[in-house]
TIVOMAR-461563 format. One line per 10 residues: number of its first residue (from 1); for each residue x, y negated, z of C-alpha. Coordinates in Angstrom, 3 decimals. Example, Ala and Ser with C-alpha at 12.3 -4.5 7.8 and 13.67 -1.06 7.14 Angstrom:
1	12.300 4.500 7.800 | 13.670 1.060 7.140;
This chain:
1	0.288 0.048 0.159 | 2.958 -2.424 0.763 | 4.425 -1.825 -2.509 | 1.529 -2.554 -4.610 | 0.692 -5.587 -2.473 | 4.688 -6.834 -2.496 | 4.495 -6.069 -6.778 | 1.668 -8.114 -6.983 | 3.506 -10.831 -5.060 | 5.863 -10.230 -7.546;
11	4.139 -10.614 -10.176 | 2.323 -13.877 -8.870 | 5.682 -15.600 -8.030 | 6.661 -15.122 -11.738 | 3.435 -16.714 -12.819 | 4.037 -19.666 -10.608 | 4.939 -22.761 -12.461 | 6.272 -25.054 -10.149 | 9.847 -24.526 -8.601 | 8.452 -25.536 -4.833;
21	5.250 -22.984 -5.128 | 7.720 -20.510 -6.821 | 10.150 -20.691 -3.891 | 7.035 -20.615 -0.980 | 6.155 -17.415 -2.684 | 9.317 -15.685 -3.404 | 9.928 -16.314 0.312 | 6.147 -14.561 1.103 | 6.815 -11.962 -1.328 | 10.267 -10.670 -0.119;
31	9.169 -10.740 3.066 | 6.256 -8.449 2.024 | 8.716 -6.305 0.144 | 11.385 -5.666 3.119 | 8.233 -3.863 4.960 | 8.841 -0.823 2.807 | 11.921 -0.176 3.431 | 11.571 -1.435 7.353 | 8.973 0.806 7.744 | 11.011 3.821 6.297;
41	13.852 3.258 8.789 | 11.902 2.951 11.706 | 9.877 6.504 10.745 | 13.452 7.882 10.196 | 14.535 6.590 13.661 | 11.648 8.313 15.405 | 11.462 11.045 13.716 | 15.626 11.273 14.595 | 14.918 10.223 18.477 | 11.968 13.104 18.475;
51	14.824 16.076 17.495 | 17.284 14.326 19.820 | 14.669 14.480 22.629 | 13.272 17.978 21.839 | 16.863 19.516 21.883 | 17.613 17.648 24.716 | 15.133 19.198 26.709 | 16.339 22.769 25.681 | 18.116 23.936 28.425 | 20.562 27.033 28.631;
61	20.110 26.933 24.478 | 23.402 24.152 23.566 | 23.757 26.062 20.560 | 20.350 26.316 19.165 | 20.355 22.326 19.970 | 23.771 21.844 18.620 | 22.609 23.393 15.271 | 19.464 21.923 15.170 | 20.966 18.410 15.215 | 23.454 19.179 12.707;
71	20.898 20.546 9.983 | 18.449 18.245 10.399 | 19.424 15.630 12.305 | 22.903 14.727 10.603 | 20.898 14.616 7.478 | 18.080 12.116 8.578 | 20.626 9.784 10.348 | 22.508 9.485 6.796 | 19.044 8.846 5.099 | 18.179 6.331 8.142;
81	22.069 4.032 7.792 | 21.533 3.272 4.465 | 17.667 1.964 4.821 | 19.534 0.040 7.674 | 21.685 -1.239 5.606 | 19.365 -2.010 2.849 | 16.898 -3.784 5.353 | 19.673 -5.916 7.237 | 20.946 -7.393 3.724 | 17.654 -7.869 2.344;
91	16.619 -9.808 5.310 | 19.866 -11.835 5.214 | 19.452 -12.904 1.933 | 15.779 -13.797 2.466 | 16.834 -15.925 5.601 | 19.939 -17.191 4.424 | 18.456 -20.256 2.733 | 15.994 -20.946 5.887 | 16.652 -21.708 9.853 | 15.620 -17.912 10.257;
101	18.638 -16.813 11.959 | 17.203 -16.288 15.297 | 14.918 -13.823 13.728 | 17.696 -12.265 12.095 | 19.663 -11.591 15.178 | 17.184 -10.406 17.161 | 16.260 -7.784 14.038 | 19.832 -6.965 13.944 | 20.156 -6.463 17.654 | 17.523 -4.263 17.540;
111	17.710 -2.050 14.442 | 21.212 -1.741 14.131 | 21.843 -1.287 17.786 | 19.391 1.221 17.652 | 19.813 3.010 14.615 | 23.897 2.640 14.184 | 25.161 2.844 17.546 | 22.039 4.613 20.194 | 21.090 7.446 18.043 | 24.798 8.358 16.865;
121	25.118 8.479 20.882 | 22.730 10.540 21.723 | 23.645 12.896 18.795 | 27.013 12.786 20.299 | 25.549 13.920 23.675 | 24.106 17.295 22.069 | 27.370 17.544 19.980 | 30.302 16.741 22.004 | 31.797 15.456 19.101 | 30.417 13.249 16.367;
131	31.599 14.481 12.627 | 34.289 12.451 10.860 | 31.189 11.760 8.446 | 28.686 9.683 10.868 | 31.591 7.404 11.829 | 32.547 6.560 8.245 | 29.064 6.266 7.761 | 28.905 3.828 10.753 | 32.007 2.145 8.284 | 30.067 2.073 5.270;
141	26.792 0.988 6.484 | 28.657 -2.737 8.280 | 30.532 -2.991 5.398 | 30.114 -6.779 3.660 | 27.594 -6.757 0.503 | 30.022 -6.207 -2.401 | 27.311 -8.259 -4.414 | 27.569 -11.352 -1.824 | 30.975 -11.091 -0.208 | 30.227 -14.652 1.949;
151	27.584 -12.433 3.656 | 28.614 -10.817 7.251 | 27.441 -7.922 8.697 | 28.331 -8.172 12.343 | 28.536 -4.798 14.440 | 26.280 -5.096 18.148 | 27.785 -7.934 19.896 | 29.618 -5.754 22.250 | 31.343 -3.514 19.832 | 32.413 -6.944 17.817;
161	33.918 -8.489 21.246 | 36.187 -5.029 21.889 | 37.236 -5.796 18.309 | 38.352 -9.127 18.773 | 42.120 -9.718 20.596 | 42.121 -13.041 21.992 | 45.374 -13.990 21.042 | 47.777 -15.850 24.244 | 45.600 -14.440 26.817 | 48.714 -11.930 28.092;
171	50.293 -14.141 29.891 | 47.631 -16.088 31.653 | 45.219 -13.425 32.023 | 47.949 -11.436 33.750 | 48.428 -14.687 36.098 | 44.944 -14.886 36.644 | 44.853 -11.330 37.934 | 47.875 -10.919 39.891;
């Protein structure tokens, strides 16, 4: 249904004559079109969460739980990571010309953190260690858009601070701590 409405709005945008009207309708049509991959991402995240919760409840059958997460959970998460990337990059493009950066930060903090950080951490709890493919997919998912390198894709804030080295802090931090 959202796909049909997005297509109808896109056709309406193409038919507009005024640049101002086109820009406003395009803003609306992109938000409606965004609902499709956004909903797909949340549905996949919900399915994965349910699978993880189901497997965590299996006491004494850890090998079965690991096998099920590897067979069903990892492919589902890989699909989810691709959808999350698509959603965030599309949403960045929509709001980059507006004053909606707070909305972007909110969506990023919820969707990206839950899908690319928390769900893999939950899978790791069952698997013991995440496969290298998951780690690679996490890295690929947060790379800048190759079509628009000026837009950045930031990891969640805590991870960002752990990646940033504060220059000149070593001596002053040591003096403060002693």
